[in-house]
All heavy atoms as a GROMACS GRO file, in nm:
protein
  601
    1MET      N    1   3.809   3.528   3.026
    1MET     CA    2   3.688   3.460   2.980
    1MET      C    3   3.710   3.309   2.996
    1MET      O    4   3.807   3.254   2.947
    1MET     CB    5   3.661   3.494   2.833
    1MET     CG    6   3.538   3.428   2.777
    1MET     SD    7   3.506   3.463   2.601
    1MET     CE    8   3.477   3.638   2.600
    2GLY      N    9   3.617   3.243   3.063
    2GLY     CA   10   3.626   3.099   3.084
    2GLY      C   11   3.589   3.021   2.960
    2GLY      O   12   3.533   3.075   2.864
    3LYS      N   13   3.618   2.893   2.964
    3LYS     CA   14   3.588   2.807   2.849
    3LYS      C   15   3.439   2.804   2.813
    3LYS      O   16   3.405   2.814   2.695
    3LYS     CB   17   3.639   2.665   2.873
    3LYS     CG   18   3.787   2.652   2.854
    3LYS     CD   19   3.831   2.507   2.864
    3LYS     CE   20   3.981   2.498   2.849
    3LYS     NZ   21   4.028   2.359   2.855
    4PRO      N   22   3.348   2.791   2.912
    4PRO     CA   23   3.206   2.790   2.875
    4PRO      C   24   3.161   2.919   2.806
    4PRO      O   25   3.083   2.915   2.710
    4PRO     CB   26   3.133   2.772   3.009
    4PRO     CG   27   3.233   2.708   3.098
    4PRO     CD   28   3.366   2.763   3.054
    5GLN      N   29   3.212   3.032   2.850
    5GLN     CA   30   3.177   3.160   2.786
    5GLN      C   31   3.234   3.167   2.645
    5GLN      O   32   3.169   3.217   2.553
    5GLN     CB   33   3.228   3.276   2.870
    5GLN     CG   34   3.156   3.293   3.001
    5GLN     CD   35   3.222   3.398   3.088
    5GLN    OE1   36   3.344   3.410   3.091
    5GLN    NE2   37   3.140   3.474   3.160
    6LYS      N   38   3.357   3.121   2.629
    6LYS     CA   39   3.422   3.124   2.498
    6LYS      C   40   3.346   3.034   2.400
    6LYS      O   41   3.321   3.073   2.286
    6LYS     CB   42   3.568   3.077   2.511
    6LYS     CG   43   3.646   3.076   2.383
    6LYS     CD   44   3.673   3.216   2.334
    6LYS     CE   45   3.767   3.211   2.215
    6LYS     NZ   46   3.789   3.343   2.157
    7VAL      N   47   3.308   2.914   2.447
    7VAL     CA   48   3.231   2.823   2.362
    7VAL      C   49   3.098   2.886   2.324
    7VAL      O   50   3.057   2.882   2.207
    7VAL     CB   51   3.211   2.686   2.432
    7VAL    CG1   52   3.111   2.600   2.356
    7VAL    CG2   53   3.344   2.614   2.447
    8ALA      N   54   3.029   2.946   2.418
    8ALA     CA   55   2.900   3.011   2.389
    8ALA      C   56   2.916   3.123   2.289
    8ALA      O   57   2.835   3.139   2.198
    8ALA     CB   58   2.838   3.062   2.519
    9THR      N   59   3.023   3.201   2.303
    9THR     CA   60   3.050   3.311   2.209
    9THR      C   61   3.076   3.257   2.069
    9THR      O   62   3.020   3.307   1.971
    9THR     CB   63   3.172   3.394   2.256
    9THR    OG1   64   3.144   3.446   2.385
    9THR    CG2   65   3.202   3.506   2.160
   10LEU      N   66   3.159   3.154   2.059
   10LEU     CA   67   3.190   3.095   1.928
   10LEU      C   68   3.067   3.033   1.863
   10LEU      O   69   3.046   3.047   1.742
   10LEU     CB   70   3.302   2.992   1.942
   10LEU     CG   71   3.439   3.047   1.976
   10LEU    CD1   72   3.536   2.934   2.008
   10LEU    CD2   73   3.493   3.134   1.863
   11LEU      N   74   2.984   2.965   1.941
   11LEU     CA   75   2.861   2.907   1.887
   11LEU      C   76   2.767   3.016   1.836
   11LEU      O   77   2.702   2.999   1.732
   11LEU     CB   78   2.792   2.820   1.992
   11LEU     CG   79   2.860   2.687   2.024
   11LEU    CD1   80   2.792   2.621   2.144
   11LEU    CD2   81   2.861   2.596   1.904
   12GLY      N   82   2.758   3.127   1.907
   12GLY     CA   83   2.676   3.239   1.861
   12GLY      C   84   2.727   3.298   1.731
   12GLY      O   85   2.649   3.329   1.640
   13GLU      N   86   2.859   3.312   1.720
   13GLU     CA   87   2.919   3.364   1.597
   13GLU      C   88   2.894   3.267   1.481
   13GLU      O   89   2.863   3.310   1.370
   13GLU     CB   90   3.069   3.385   1.615
   13GLU     CG   91   3.104   3.501   1.705
   13GLU     CD   92   3.253   3.512   1.732
   13GLU    OE1   93   3.333   3.455   1.656
   13GLU    OE2   94   3.289   3.579   1.830
   14ARG      N   95   2.907   3.136   1.508
   14ARG     CA   96   2.884   3.038   1.402
   14ARG      C   97   2.740   3.045   1.352
   14ARG      O   98   2.714   3.039   1.231
   14ARG     CB   99   2.914   2.896   1.453
   14ARG     CG  100   2.892   2.791   1.343
   14ARG     CD  101   2.937   2.656   1.385
   14ARG     NE  102   2.839   2.596   1.474
   14ARG     CZ  103   2.849   2.475   1.526
   14ARG    NH1  104   2.956   2.402   1.502
   14ARG    NH2  105   2.756   2.428   1.604
   15GLN      N  106   2.646   3.062   1.445
   15GLN     CA  107   2.505   3.072   1.406
   15GLN      C  108   2.481   3.195   1.317
   15GLN      O  109   2.410   3.187   1.217
   15GLN     CB  110   2.417   3.078   1.530
   15GLN     CG  111   2.269   3.072   1.500
   15GLN     CD  112   2.188   3.069   1.628
   15GLN    OE1  113   2.230   3.119   1.732
   15GLN    NE2  114   2.070   3.012   1.619
   16LYS      N  115   2.543   3.308   1.350
   16LYS     CA  116   2.530   3.428   1.268
   16LYS      C  117   2.588   3.407   1.129
   16LYS      O  118   2.529   3.447   1.029
   16LYS     CB  119   2.599   3.547   1.336
   16LYS     CG  120   2.529   3.599   1.458
   16LYS     CD  121   2.608   3.711   1.523
   16LYS     CE  122   2.549   3.753   1.654
   16LYS     NZ  123   2.630   3.855   1.723
   17ILE      N  124   2.705   3.343   1.123
   17ILE     CA  125   2.770   3.317   0.994
   17ILE      C  126   2.686   3.223   0.909
   17ILE      O  127   2.666   3.248   0.790
   17ILE     CB  128   2.912   3.261   1.017
   17ILE    CG1  129   3.003   3.368   1.076
   17ILE    CG2  130   2.970   3.206   0.886
   17ILE    CD1  131   3.136   3.316   1.127
   18GLU      N  132   2.634   3.116   0.969
   18GLU     CA  133   2.551   3.022   0.895
   18GLU      C  134   2.425   3.090   0.840
   18GLU      O  135   2.383   3.064   0.728
   18GLU     CB  136   2.514   2.903   0.983
   18GLU     CG  137   2.630   2.809   1.008
   18GLU     CD  138   2.599   2.699   1.110
   18GLU    OE1  139   2.491   2.703   1.172
   18GLU    OE2  140   2.685   2.612   1.126
   19LYS      N  141   2.367   3.179   0.919
   19LYS     CA  142   2.248   3.252   0.875
   19LYS      C  143   2.280   3.343   0.757
   19LYS      O  144   2.204   3.353   0.660
   19LYS     CB  145   2.191   3.333   0.992
   19LYS     CG  146   2.051   3.380   0.973
   19LYS     CD  147   1.999   3.440   1.103
   19LYS     CE  148   1.850   3.455   1.095
   19LYS     NZ  149   1.793   3.503   1.221
   20GLU      N  150   2.396   3.410   0.762
   20GLU     CA  151   2.437   3.497   0.653
   20GLU      C  152   2.464   3.417   0.526
   20GLU      O  153   2.426   3.458   0.416
   20GLU     CB  154   2.562   3.576   0.694
   20GLU     CG  155   2.603   3.681   0.593
   20GLU     CD  156   2.720   3.766   0.642
   20GLU    OE1  157   2.756   3.759   0.761
   20GLU    OE2  158   2.773   3.842   0.558
   21ILE      N  159   2.528   3.301   0.540
   21ILE     CA  160   2.554   3.215   0.424
   21ILE      C  161   2.422   3.169   0.363
   21ILE      O  162   2.405   3.172   0.240
   21ILE     CB  163   2.641   3.094   0.464
   21ILE    CG1  164   2.784   3.141   0.494
   21ILE    CG2  165   2.642   2.988   0.353
   21ILE    CD1  166   2.872   3.033   0.556
   22GLU      N  167   2.327   3.127   0.446
   22GLU     CA  168   2.196   3.084   0.396
   22GLU      C  169   2.128   3.195   0.316
   22GLU      O  170   2.069   3.170   0.210
   22GLU     CB  171   2.106   3.041   0.512
   22GLU     CG  172   2.141   2.908   0.571
   22GLU     CD  173   2.054   2.875   0.692
   22GLU    OE1  174   1.946   2.935   0.710
   22GLU    OE2  175   2.097   2.788   0.770
   23GLU      N  176   2.134   3.319   0.365
   23GLU     CA  177   2.072   3.432   0.296
   23GLU      C  178   2.140   3.456   0.161
   23GLU      O  179   2.073   3.479   0.060
   23GLU     CB  180   2.078   3.557   0.382
   23GLU     CG  181   2.014   3.678   0.319
   23GLU     CD  182   1.867   3.658   0.287
   23GLU    OE1  183   1.795   3.591   0.362
   23GLU    OE2  184   1.823   3.710   0.182
   24LEU      N  185   2.273   3.451   0.157
   24LEU     CA  186   2.345   3.470   0.031
   24LEU      C  187   2.311   3.360  -0.068
   24LEU      O  188   2.289   3.387  -0.187
   24LEU     CB  189   2.496   3.473   0.056
   24LEU     CG  190   2.550   3.595   0.130
   24LEU    CD1  191   2.694   3.573   0.173
   24LEU    CD2  192   2.538   3.719   0.043
   25GLN      N  193   2.302   3.236  -0.022
   25GLN     CA  194   2.268   3.126  -0.111
   25GLN      C  195   2.124   3.135  -0.159
   25GLN      O  196   2.094   3.103  -0.273
   25GLN     CB  197   2.293   2.992  -0.040
   25GLN     CG  198   2.440   2.963  -0.022
   25GLN     CD  199   2.468   2.836   0.056
   25GLN    OE1  200   2.387   2.793   0.138
   25GLN    NE2  201   2.583   2.777   0.033
   26ARG      N  202   2.035   3.180  -0.072
   26ARG     CA  203   1.894   3.192  -0.110
   26ARG      C  204   1.875   3.300  -0.217
   26ARG      O  205   1.792   3.286  -0.307
   26ARG     CB  206   1.811   3.225   0.014
   26ARG     CG  207   1.664   3.215  -0.007
   26ARG     CD  208   1.576   3.233   0.118
   26ARG     NE  209   1.636   3.295   0.234
   26ARG     CZ  210   1.677   3.228   0.343
   26ARG    NH1  211   1.668   3.098   0.348
   26ARG    NH2  212   1.729   3.293   0.446
   27SER      N  213   1.953   3.408  -0.211
   27SER     CA  214   1.937   3.518  -0.306
   27SER      C  215   2.018   3.497  -0.435
   27SER      O  216   2.003   3.574  -0.529
   27SER     CB  217   1.977   3.650  -0.242
   27SER     OG  218   2.114   3.650  -0.210
   28CYS      N  219   2.102   3.394  -0.439
   28CYS     CA  220   2.187   3.369  -0.557
   28CYS      C  221   2.103   3.315  -0.673
   28CYS      O  222   2.007   3.240  -0.653
   28CYS     CB  223   2.296   3.268  -0.520
   28CYS     SG  224   2.411   3.231  -0.655
   29GLN      N  225   2.141   3.351  -0.795
   29GLN     CA  226   2.070   3.306  -0.915
   29GLN      C  227   2.121   3.170  -0.964
   29GLN      O  228   2.060   3.110  -1.052
   29GLN     CB  229   2.085   3.409  -1.027
   29GLN     CG  230   2.025   3.544  -0.994
   29GLN     CD  231   1.876   3.536  -0.977
   29GLN    OE1  232   1.807   3.476  -1.059
   29GLN    NE2  233   1.824   3.594  -0.870
   30HIS      N  234   2.232   3.120  -0.910
   30HIS     CA  235   2.293   2.992  -0.948
   30HIS      C  236   2.311   2.983  -1.100
   30HIS      O  237   2.271   2.887  -1.165
   30HIS     CB  238   2.209   2.874  -0.901
   30HIS     CG  239   2.171   2.878  -0.756
   30HIS    ND1  240   2.262   2.893  -0.655
   30HIS    CD2  241   2.050   2.869  -0.695
   30HIS    CE1  242   2.199   2.892  -0.539
   30HIS    NE2  243   2.070   2.879  -0.560
   31SER      N  244   2.374   3.086  -1.158
   31SER     CA  245   2.388   3.094  -1.303
   31SER      C  246   2.490   2.997  -1.361
   31SER      O  247   2.476   2.954  -1.476
   31SER     CB  248   2.423   3.237  -1.344
   31SER     OG  249   2.541   3.278  -1.276
   32THR      N  250   2.591   2.959  -1.285
   32THR     CA  251   2.688   2.860  -1.332
   32THR      C  252   2.704   2.752  -1.227
   32THR      O  253   2.700   2.780  -1.106
   32THR     CB  254   2.826   2.922  -1.360
   32THR    OG1  255   2.876   2.984  -1.241
   32THR    CG2  256   2.818   3.025  -1.472
   33LYS      N  257   2.721   2.629  -1.273
   33LYS     CA  258   2.732   2.519  -1.178
   33LYS      C  259   2.836   2.419  -1.225
   33LYS      O  260   2.869   2.412  -1.344
   33LYS     CB  261   2.597   2.450  -1.158
   33LYS     CG  262   2.539   2.387  -1.284
   33LYS     CD  263   2.404   2.327  -1.256
   33LYS     CE  264   2.352   2.258  -1.383
   33LYS     NZ  265   2.227   2.188  -1.359
   34SER      N  266   2.889   2.343  -1.129
   34SER     CA  267   2.989   2.242  -1.155
   34SER      C  268   2.959   2.120  -1.070
   34SER      O  269   2.896   2.131  -0.965
   34SER     CB  270   3.129   2.291  -1.118
   34SER     OG  271   3.164   2.407  -1.187
   35ILE      N  272   3.009   2.005  -1.115
   35ILE     CA  273   2.996   1.884  -1.035
   35ILE      C  274   3.118   1.877  -0.942
   35ILE      O  275   3.231   1.893  -0.987
   35ILE     CB  276   2.989   1.759  -1.125
   35ILE    CG1  277   2.863   1.762  -1.210
   35ILE    CG2  278   2.993   1.633  -1.039
   35ILE    CD1  279   2.850   1.646  -1.306
   36LYS      N  280   3.090   1.855  -0.812
   36LYS     CA  281   3.198   1.851  -0.712
   36LYS      C  282   3.167   1.748  -0.605
   36LYS      O  283   3.052   1.711  -0.586
   36LYS     CB  284   3.213   1.988  -0.644
   36LYS     CG  285   3.255   2.099  -0.736
   36LYS     CD  286   3.272   2.226  -0.660
   36LYS     CE  287   3.309   2.339  -0.756
   36LYS     NZ  288   3.317   2.466  -0.690
   37ASN      N  289   3.272   1.707  -0.535
   37ASN     CA  290   3.256   1.626  -0.414
   37ASN      C  291   3.226   1.720  -0.298
   37ASN      O  292   3.299   1.816  -0.277
   37ASN     CB  293   3.386   1.551  -0.382
   37ASN     CG  294   3.397   1.421  -0.455
   37ASN    OD1  295   3.299   1.352  -0.475
   37ASN    ND2  296   3.518   1.386  -0.492
   38VAL      N  297   3.118   1.693  -0.226
   38VAL     CA  298   3.081   1.775  -0.110
   38VAL      C  299   3.042   1.683   0.004
   38VAL      O  300   3.011   1.565  -0.016
   38VAL     CB  301   2.964   1.871  -0.143
   38VAL    CG1  302   3.003   1.973  -0.248
   38VAL    CG2  303   2.841   1.795  -0.187
   39ARG      N  304   3.043   1.737   0.125
   39ARG     CA  305   2.996   1.660   0.240
   39ARG      C  306   2.847   1.635   0.228
   39ARG      O  307   2.771   1.723   0.187
   39ARG     CB  308   3.023   1.734   0.370
   39ARG     CG  309   3.165   1.730   0.412
   39ARG     CD  310   3.178   1.791   0.548
   39ARG     NE  311   3.315   1.779   0.595
   39ARG     CZ  312   3.356   1.822   0.710
   39ARG    NH1  313   3.273   1.882   0.790
   39ARG    NH2  314   3.481   1.805   0.745
   40GLU      N  315   2.806   1.517   0.268
   40GLU     CA  316   2.665   1.481   0.263
   40GLU      C  317   2.583   1.573   0.354
   40GLU      O  318   2.476   1.620   0.316
   40GLU     CB  319   2.647   1.336   0.306
   40GLU     CG  320   2.508   1.283   0.288
   40GLU     CD  321   2.499   1.135   0.316
   40GLU    OE1  322   2.579   1.083   0.395
   40GLU    OE2  323   2.411   1.072   0.257
   41ARG      N  324   2.635   1.598   0.474
   41ARG     CA  325   2.575   1.692   0.569
   41ARG      C  326   2.688   1.766   0.637
   41ARG      O  327   2.803   1.723   0.634
   41ARG     CB  328   2.491   1.618   0.674
   41ARG     CG  329   2.369   1.548   0.621
   41ARG     CD  330   2.291   1.479   0.734
   41ARG     NE  331   2.374   1.402   0.826
   41ARG     CZ  332   2.412   1.276   0.807
   41ARG    NH1  333   2.374   1.212   0.698
   41ARG    NH2  334   2.487   1.214   0.896
   42LEU      N  335   2.659   1.876   0.702
   42LEU     CA  336   2.764   1.952   0.771
   42LEU      C  337   2.834   1.870   0.879
   42LEU      O  338   2.953   1.884   0.901
   42LEU     CB  339   2.706   2.079   0.834
   42LEU     CG  340   2.668   2.190   0.737
   42LEU    CD1  341   2.603   2.305   0.813
   42LEU    CD2  342   2.788   2.237   0.660
   43ASP      N  343   2.760   1.783   0.946
   43ASP     CA  344   2.818   1.705   1.056
   43ASP      C  345   2.866   1.567   1.012
   43ASP      O  346   2.894   1.481   1.094
   43ASP     CB  347   2.716   1.691   1.169
   43ASP     CG  348   2.589   1.618   1.126
   43ASP    OD1  349   2.567   1.603   1.005
   43ASP    OD2  350   2.513   1.575   1.215
   44SER      N  351   2.877   1.546   0.882
   44SER     CA  352   2.914   1.416   0.828
   44SER      C  353   3.051   1.419   0.763
   44SER      O  354   3.094   1.522   0.711
   44SER     CB  355   2.809   1.372   0.725
   44SER     OG  356   2.848   1.255   0.660
   45GLN      N  357   3.118   1.306   0.765
   45GLN     CA  358   3.245   1.292   0.694
   45GLN      C  359   3.224   1.227   0.557
   45GLN      O  360   3.316   1.218   0.478
   45GLN     CB  361   3.342   1.207   0.776
   45GLN     CG  362   3.382   1.271   0.907
   45GLN     CD  363   3.456   1.403   0.887
   45GLN    OE1  364   3.539   1.416   0.798
   45GLN    NE2  365   3.426   1.500   0.969
   46THR      N  366   3.103   1.180   0.529
   46THR     CA  367   3.070   1.114   0.404
   46THR      C  368   3.065   1.215   0.289
   46THR      O  369   2.999   1.317   0.300
   46THR     CB  370   2.935   1.041   0.415
   46THR    OG1  371   2.938   0.953   0.526
   46THR    CG2  372   2.903   0.965   0.288
   47MET      N  373   3.137   1.183   0.182
   47MET     CA  374   3.140   1.271   0.065
   47MET      C  375   3.045   1.216  -0.042
   47MET      O  376   3.035   1.095  -0.061
   47MET     CB  377   3.282   1.280   0.009
   47MET     CG  378   3.384   1.334   0.108
   47MET     SD  379   3.350   1.501   0.163
   47MET     CE  380   3.405   1.594   0.022
   48VAL      N  381   2.976   1.307  -0.110
   48VAL     CA  382   2.886   1.272  -0.220
   48VAL      C  383   2.916   1.364  -0.339
   48VAL      O  384   2.974   1.471  -0.322
   48VAL     CB  385   2.737   1.285  -0.179
   48VAL    CG1  386   2.701   1.181  -0.074
   48VAL    CG2  387   2.706   1.423  -0.128
   49ILE      N  388   2.876   1.323  -0.457
   49ILE     CA  389   2.899   1.402  -0.577
   49ILE      C  390   2.768   1.474  -0.611
   49ILE      O  391   2.664   1.410  -0.627
   49ILE     CB  392   2.945   1.314  -0.694
   49ILE    CG1  393   3.077   1.246  -0.657
   49ILE    CG2  394   2.960   1.396  -0.822
   49ILE    CD1  395   3.123   1.141  -0.756
   50ARG      N  396   2.775   1.607  -0.622
   50ARG     CA  397   2.656   1.689  -0.646
   50ARG      C  398   2.689   1.804  -0.740
   50ARG      O  399   2.804   1.847  -0.752
   50ARG     CB  400   2.602   1.748  -0.516
   50ARG     CG  401   2.556   1.647  -0.414
   50ARG     CD  402   2.428   1.579  -0.460
   50ARG     NE  403   2.375   1.491  -0.358
   50ARG     CZ  404   2.385   1.358  -0.360
   50ARG    NH1  405   2.445   1.299  -0.460
   50ARG    NH2  406   2.332   1.286  -0.264
   51TRP      N  407   2.585   1.859  -0.806
   51TRP     CA  408   2.598   1.985  -0.878
   51TRP      C  409   2.600   2.095  -0.773
   51TRP      O  410   2.515   2.098  -0.684
   51TRP     CB  411   2.479   2.008  -0.971
   51TRP     CG  412   2.486   1.933  -1.100
   51TRP    CD1  413   2.413   1.823  -1.134
   51TRP    CD2  414   2.568   1.964  -1.213
   51TRP    NE1  415   2.446   1.782  -1.260
   51TRP    CE2  416   2.540   1.868  -1.312
   51TRP    CE3  417   2.662   2.062  -1.240
   51TRP    CZ2  418   2.603   1.866  -1.435
   51TRP    CZ3  419   2.725   2.061  -1.364
   51TRP    CH2  420   2.695   1.965  -1.460
   52THR      N  421   2.698   2.186  -0.781
   52THR     CA  422   2.704   2.298  -0.688
   52THR      C  423   2.717   2.429  -0.766
   52THR      O  424   2.776   2.432  -0.874
   52THR     CB  425   2.823   2.287  -0.591
   52THR    OG1  426   2.944   2.283  -0.665
   52THR    CG2  427   2.812   2.162  -0.504
   53CYS      N  428   2.662   2.534  -0.710
   53CYS     CA  429   2.672   2.667  -0.769
   53CYS      C  430   2.817   2.716  -0.756
   53CYS      O  431   2.876   2.706  -0.648
   53CYS     CB  432   2.577   2.762  -0.698
   53CYS     SG  433   2.589   2.933  -0.755
   54ASP      N  434   2.873   2.768  -0.864
   54ASP     CA  435   3.010   2.819  -0.862
   54ASP      C  436   3.022   2.950  -0.784
   54ASP      O  437   3.130   2.986  -0.739
   54ASP     CB  438   3.062   2.841  -1.004
   54ASP     CG  439   3.081   2.710  -1.079
   54ASP    OD1  440   3.102   2.606  -1.014
   54ASP    OD2  441   3.075   2.713  -1.204
   55THR      N  442   2.912   3.020  -0.765
   55THR     CA  443   2.914   3.149  -0.696
   55THR      C  444   2.897   3.134  -0.545
   55THR      O  445   2.977   3.186  -0.468
   55THR     CB  446   2.803   3.240  -0.751
   55THR    OG1  447   2.820   3.254  -0.892
   55THR    CG2  448   2.807   3.377  -0.686
   56CYS      N  449   2.794   3.060  -0.502
   56CYS     CA  450   2.761   3.053  -0.359
   56CYS      C  451   2.789   2.916  -0.296
   56CYS      O  452   2.767   2.898  -0.178
   56CYS     CB  453   2.616   3.092  -0.337
   56CYS     SG  454   2.497   2.969  -0.394
   57PHE      N  455   2.832   2.820  -0.376
   57PHE     CA  456   2.868   2.686  -0.330
   57PHE      C  457   2.749   2.606  -0.276
   57PHE      O  458   2.767   2.508  -0.205
   57PHE     CB  459   2.980   2.690  -0.225
   57PHE     CG  460   3.102   2.765  -0.274
   57PHE    CD1  461   3.129   2.892  -0.226
   57PHE    CD2  462   3.186   2.709  -0.368
   57PHE    CE1  463   3.240   2.961  -0.270
   57PHE    CE2  464   3.297   2.778  -0.413
   57PHE     CZ  465   3.324   2.904  -0.364
   58SER      N  466   2.630   2.646  -0.310
   58SER     CA  467   2.510   2.575  -0.268
   58SER      C  468   2.490   2.452  -0.356
   58SER      O  469   2.520   2.453  -0.475
   58SER     CB  470   2.389   2.668  -0.283
   58SER     OG  471   2.271   2.602  -0.246
   59ILE      N  472   2.438   2.343  -0.298
   59ILE     CA  473   2.405   2.225  -0.376
   59ILE      C  474   2.278   2.255  -0.454
   59ILE      O  475   2.177   2.296  -0.398
   59ILE     CB  476   2.385   2.103  -0.285
   59ILE    CG1  477   2.517   2.068  -0.215
   59ILE    CG2  478   2.332   1.984  -0.364
   59ILE    CD1  479   2.506   1.959  -0.111
   60VAL      N  480   2.286   2.236  -0.588
   60VAL     CA  481   2.171   2.271  -0.672
   60VAL      C  482   2.115   2.151  -0.748
   60VAL      O  483   2.018   2.166  -0.821
   60VAL     CB  484   2.206   2.385  -0.771
   60VAL    CG1  485   2.234   2.514  -0.696
   60VAL    CG2  486   2.325   2.349  -0.858
   61GLY      N  487   2.173   2.034  -0.731
   61GLY     CA  488   2.118   1.918  -0.799
   61GLY      C  489   2.204   1.794  -0.783
   61GLY      O  490   2.313   1.798  -0.726
   62ILE      N  491   2.149   1.685  -0.835
   62ILE     CA  492   2.219   1.557  -0.833
   62ILE      C  493   2.248   1.519  -0.977
   62ILE      O  494   2.156   1.520  -1.062
   62ILE     CB  495   2.132   1.449  -0.766
   62ILE    CG1  496   2.101   1.490  -0.621
   62ILE    CG2  497   2.200   1.313  -0.771
   62ILE    CD1  498   2.002   1.399  -0.552
   63PRO      N  499   2.372   1.486  -1.010
   63PRO     CA  500   2.403   1.450  -1.149
   63PRO      C  501   2.337   1.318  -1.188
   63PRO      O  502   2.323   1.228  -1.104
   63PRO     CB  503   2.556   1.437  -1.150
   63PRO     CG  504   2.597   1.421  -1.008
   63PRO     CD  505   2.490   1.482  -0.924
   64ASN      N  506   2.297   1.308  -1.316
   64ASN     CA  507   2.242   1.182  -1.363
   64ASN      C  508   2.356   1.083  -1.387
   64ASN      O  509   2.474   1.117  -1.374
   64ASN     CB  510   2.154   1.204  -1.488
   64ASN     CG  511   2.232   1.257  -1.605
   64ASN    OD1  512   2.349   1.224  -1.627
   64ASN    ND2  513   2.167   1.342  -1.685
   65ASP      N  514   2.324   0.960  -1.425
   65ASP     CA  515   2.426   0.856  -1.441
   65ASP      C  516   2.530   0.893  -1.545
   65ASP      O  517   2.650   0.871  -1.524
   65ASP     CB  518   2.361   0.723  -1.479
   65ASP     CG  519   2.285   0.661  -1.362
   65ASP    OD1  520   2.316   0.695  -1.246
   65ASP    OD2  521   2.196   0.578  -1.388
   66ASN      N  522   2.488   0.951  -1.656
   66ASN     CA  523   2.582   0.990  -1.762
   66ASN      C  524   2.677   1.100  -1.715
   66ASN      O  525   2.798   1.093  -1.737
   66ASN     CB  526   2.504   1.035  -1.887
   66ASN     CG  527   2.592   1.049  -2.008
   66ASN    OD1  528   2.692   0.978  -2.021
   66ASN    ND2  529   2.555   1.139  -2.097
   67GLU      N  530   2.622   1.202  -1.648
   67GLU     CA  531   2.705   1.312  -1.595
   67GLU      C  532   2.802   1.259  -1.489
   67GLU      O  533   2.919   1.300  -1.485
   67GLU     CB  534   2.615   1.419  -1.533
   67GLU     CG  535   2.530   1.492  -1.634
   67GLU     CD  536   2.420   1.574  -1.571
   67GLU    OE1  537   2.375   1.542  -1.458
   67GLU    OE2  538   2.378   1.673  -1.635
   68LEU      N  539   2.755   1.166  -1.408
   68LEU     CA  540   2.839   1.107  -1.304
   68LEU      C  541   2.955   1.029  -1.365
   68LEU      O  542   3.069   1.042  -1.321
   68LEU     CB  543   2.754   1.017  -1.215
   68LEU     CG  544   2.818   0.958  -1.093
   68LEU    CD1  545   2.869   1.067  -1.000
   68LEU    CD2  546   2.718   0.871  -1.019
   69GLN      N  547   2.928   0.951  -1.467
   69GLN     CA  548   3.033   0.874  -1.533
   69GLN      C  549   3.136   0.965  -1.600
   69GLN      O  550   3.256   0.940  -1.592
   69GLN     CB  551   2.974   0.777  -1.636
   69GLN     CG  552   2.895   0.663  -1.574
   69GLN     CD  553   2.975   0.581  -1.475
   69GLN    OE1  554   3.091   0.549  -1.499
   69GLN    NE2  555   2.916   0.551  -1.361
   70ASN      N  556   3.090   1.071  -1.664
   70ASN     CA  557   3.183   1.168  -1.725
   70ASN      C  558   3.270   1.235  -1.619
   70ASN      O  559   3.389   1.257  -1.642
   70ASN     CB  560   3.107   1.274  -1.805
   70ASN     CG  561   3.048   1.218  -1.932
   70ASN    OD1  562   3.097   1.118  -1.985
   70ASN    ND2  563   2.943   1.281  -1.980
   71TYR      N  564   3.213   1.268  -1.504
   71TYR     CA  565   3.288   1.330  -1.396
   71TYR      C  566   3.393   1.234  -1.342
   71TYR      O  567   3.508   1.273  -1.318
   71TYR     CB  568   3.194   1.373  -1.283
   71TYR     CG  569   3.265   1.422  -1.160
   71TYR    CD1  570   3.322   1.548  -1.156
   71TYR    CD2  571   3.277   1.341  -1.047
   71TYR    CE1  572   3.389   1.594  -1.043
   71TYR    CE2  573   3.343   1.386  -0.934
   71TYR     CZ  574   3.398   1.512  -0.933
   71TYR     OH  575   3.466   1.555  -0.821
   72LEU      N  576   3.357   1.109  -1.325
   72LEU     CA  577   3.448   1.010  -1.269
   72LEU      C  578   3.562   0.976  -1.364
   72LEU      O  579   3.669   0.932  -1.320
   72LEU     CB  580   3.373   0.884  -1.229
   72LEU     CG  581   3.273   0.901  -1.113
   72LEU    CD1  582   3.193   0.774  -1.092
   72LEU    CD2  583   3.346   0.940  -0.985
   73LYS      N  584   3.544   0.998  -1.495
   73LYS     CA  585   3.650   0.971  -1.592
   73LYS      C  586   3.761   1.075  -1.585
   73LYS      O  587   3.872   1.049  -1.631
   73LYS     CB  588   3.592   0.968  -1.733
   73LYS     CG  589   3.511   0.844  -1.761
   73LYS     CD  590   3.455   0.847  -1.904
   73LYS     CE  591   3.366   0.728  -1.929
   73LYS     NZ  592   3.307   0.732  -2.064
   74LYS      N  593   3.733   1.192  -1.531
   74LYS     CA  594   3.832   1.300  -1.525
   74LYS      C  595   3.942   1.269  -1.430
   74LYS      O  596   3.937   1.208  -1.333
   74LYS     CB  597   3.767   1.432  -1.486
   74LYS     CG  598   3.675   1.485  -1.591
   74LYS     CD  599   3.616   1.615  -1.547
   74LYS     CE  600   3.520   1.669  -1.650
   74LYS     NZ  601   3.462   1.794  -1.611
   0.00000   0.00000   0.00000
């Protein structure tokens, strides 16, 4: 298998995995959450602080100033 075919195969697999993750996150109830550092976007190296679901790791909110200060004190 040549490099172009391998790349195409891997990109197809990544698309399937991303779709499955989206479905799992969409169906999650987000019952517990934590404040964490996460990437701003998938293609970004910039980290931001967000509320994330402990079950599916989906971003579920932005902490307010008080929550942010408490997180940064840890």
